[in-house]
N, C-alpha and C positions, 0 to 999 in steps of 0.2 A: 244433130245437134245444134241448138241457134248457136252461134258464137255469143259468146258470156264476157268476151274481154276485148274491148276496142284498143285500138293502137293509134297513136298521132304519126302517122307516117306520111302524112302530105302527099298523098298520089290521087291523081284521078281515078274514078271507078274504072276507066278503060285502060289505065296504065298497068304492065306487066312488068316483072322482074324474072331473072334468069336465077337457078339454082346459086350459083356464087354470089350472087346480091343478094339474096334473101338468108343465105348461111352467114353473112358477114354483119347484114342488119342485126342478126339475132346470137351474134357470136358462137357460131356451130362453123361444125366442117359440113362442107357440101354431102359429104358420103352420108351424113347423120340422117338428113333430109331426103337422100335417097335410102336409106335404110326404112324411115317412117313411112314413105310410100310403098316399098315392098310389103310392110307391114299391114298395110290398108289403112293408114292414119291421114294419109295425104293423095290428092288425087289433082295435082296440077295439071293444067292444059299443055298440049303439045303442039309446037309449031314443028313439023318436022321430027327430028329427034330430040330437040331442045324442050326442057320443062320451061313453063311459064307461069308463074304465081301471080294470082290476082289479091285483092283486098281479102275475100273470103280465106284464100289459102293463108295469108298472114297472119289473120286472127287465129286460125285454128294453130298454125304452128305456135304462137302465143301461149294458146291454151294448152297444146302439148307440153311446153316448156313448162308451165307453171304446175301443173299436174305431174311431172316427172319432178321438180322440185319438192313437191308434197310426198315424193315417194310411191306414187302409181305406177306400176309395172305397165308397159306398152300394151298389154293384153287386157288389162283393166280398162285404161285410156280407150281402146278400140271398142271394148264391150259398151262403154259410157257412150260413144260416138253411134254405134248399133243399135241399142236399144232405142225403141220409140215411147217407152213408158217413162215419164220422170219418177215414178215410184221406183221403178228397178233402176235408174240411175242412183238414187237415194239410196237403195240398198248395198249397191256397189259402193258409194261412200261409207255406209256403216260400216261394212265389212272392213273397209280400209282403216276407219276410225278406230275400230278395235285392236285391228294390227299394231295401228302407231301406239295405241294406249298401253298396248302390252311390251312394244319395244322400248318404250320411255320407262317403263317401270323396269326392264332389265336393266337399260342404260344406268338409270338412279343407283339399283342396287351394285353395279361396276364401280360409278364414281364414289359411292359410300365406302366400299372396299379399298379404292384407292386413296382417299383422303383417311381412313383410318390407318394405313402403312406409312403416309406423309407424316401423320400427327403421332406416329409412335415414338416413345423415349428411349427403345432398344436400338442397338446397336444394329442388330439384325432381327428384321421384321419377323422373319419364320420363328423365333422365340418369343415374340408379344403376344401375350394372352388375349388381348383384344382383337389382335389381327387374325390370330388362329381362331376364336370366336365368332370373327365377321366372315370368314373363309367357310365355315361350318354353316352358317347361316345362309349363304349366298348358295353353297351347294346344295343343301335343302330347298332352296327356292327354286334353283334351276332344276332338280328333280321332280318338280311338281308340274 
């Protein structure tokens, strides 16, 4: 997958960094980079037994971080890297988009329940008819 996220890293194209330097640059633990490598997401060069990261690797680390922040699993990220067909990448993203839409709806329903409880004038929210009604509605939503 071509790099889609550039970094301002002020490095020469031949410059390389060790795992600790890259981890620090991205605010990650070094074991995270090693795990991503074991998952097939990164393939840094080797200098003996030491990992050496180049600009393309840094771009990929940035892309993985952004994808993780967007809620993609490592398996989904790997699949996007592996598939050669841009339409397949979009399909992976559409699937993730739908999952996010569903999750947002669930979170919104939960937030509404909490707000109903907080706005309740009853001393005990379990006796509030509005709160109980919201719980029934939420239970029906989750059952479907």
